C-alpha positions, 0 to 999 in steps of 0.5 A: 548462497541459494536464491530465496524463493521470493519474487520482488515486485516494485511499481513506479510512476514518473520517478526515474531517479527514485526507482534507480535508487531503489534497484541499486539496493536490491541484489538480483542474486538474492531472489528469484526475480525482480519485476519493475512495473512502469505504470505508464511513466512519461519521464524515461523510466522504462528506458532507464530500467530496460536492460538492467541486469537481473531486472524484468521490466513490465511496461503498462501503456495505460495507467492503472491503480497501484493495486492493478500495477502490483497485480500485473507485476505478480503475474510475471513470477512464480516464486513461493513468496512475493515481496511488494515494495514501493519504489521509495524503499531502500532494501538490504539483503539482510532485511529481505532475508530476515523477512523471508526467514521469519515468515517461513518459521511461522506455519500459520502466517501468510504475510510479513511486513518489515519495519520502515525506518528513516534512511539517514538515521535508522529511526523507526517511522512511527506513522507507518507502524502497524495499526488496528483495522479502521472503524467508522469511529476512527474514520470520523475521528481522522476527519475531525483531527481527533485520531491518535496513532498507536505507540511505537511497537517493540523493535525486536520482537516479531508480533501478529498484527492486523495490518502493516504498511503495504510499502514493504509486504511479503506474502505467500503467493498461493494465498495471495492468488486464492484471495484474488490479489489486490483489489484494483478498485482502490486507486491509491490508499487503503488497498493495503488495509483491504489486502491485509484484512482478506489475508487475515482470514487465511492466517496471521500477518506478522510485523518483523521489526528486526527487518528494517527497510529504509523508506524515503516516505511520502514520495508518491503523495508529495507529487499529488495535488490537494484535489488528488489527495482528497480523491484518492484518500477519501474515496479509498476509505469509502471503498474500504467501508463498502467492502468490510463494514456492516450495514450500520457502519456503512451508513455512518461512514457515508454520512460522515464523509458526505457531511465533511465533503459538503462543508469543504465545498462551501468553504472552498469557493475559489478552489475549482479542483478541490470542489470537484473532488469533494463533490465526488466524495459527497456523491460517493458518501451518499451512495454508501449511506443509501446502500448503493454500490460505489461507481 
């Protein structure tokens, strides 16, 4: 079998055992290149990956955003398609092949995402199902615990979606480069939604449920503190609003996040790190609402 015209890019950070597990499920002979971007790990990840057959290691000495690390990895390939994977994805040859074939059969499509499933049971992970692009009302509902996720989609039929989880995303390299790749101002969260929105301006984004990818899920988030989660998630939402919302929606989003952050500061008198994170969100929310650029 000839190799698919696909470069696989996996970003990892202080997850030595997880990236080795991920690589054990990837076949170098199936694709043109497998690139592992070690985002300045300190746990021996680079040493464990370096020299592994069929894998090119890109070692970043200075830590970058997930988006920045993905861009760095994409620069090391030239295949027609680029498959971006989180390091907690356990792929199969069949799933990679199905995803690539599905994209090639749809001339209007520019990207395709697989169905993320539980590694042990194969059950669809509903929390990672494709979603509509967020609105300021959805952001507000999520902050207040009122947001309802969409129902699980058909598990057989390929459909066009607005955005799918970036944990497993195959894109046309030419289009990816035309739109400037991942937006590196996103630290970790909403960078995939931003990318999907820009990709949709060039063509369709497909959800291919017949290409299941086992996903450990939440591997990176579990290692973050509450303050880090707040900083990355909330500021990612504000960055997305800054990039894609109209003036009125930016004002509404900024005020909602500033209000919630202010309340959380008052309610967290003993959590110094949390107060600092919420203070940053408060500042950014007010900046967005007043029409100023986010830092």
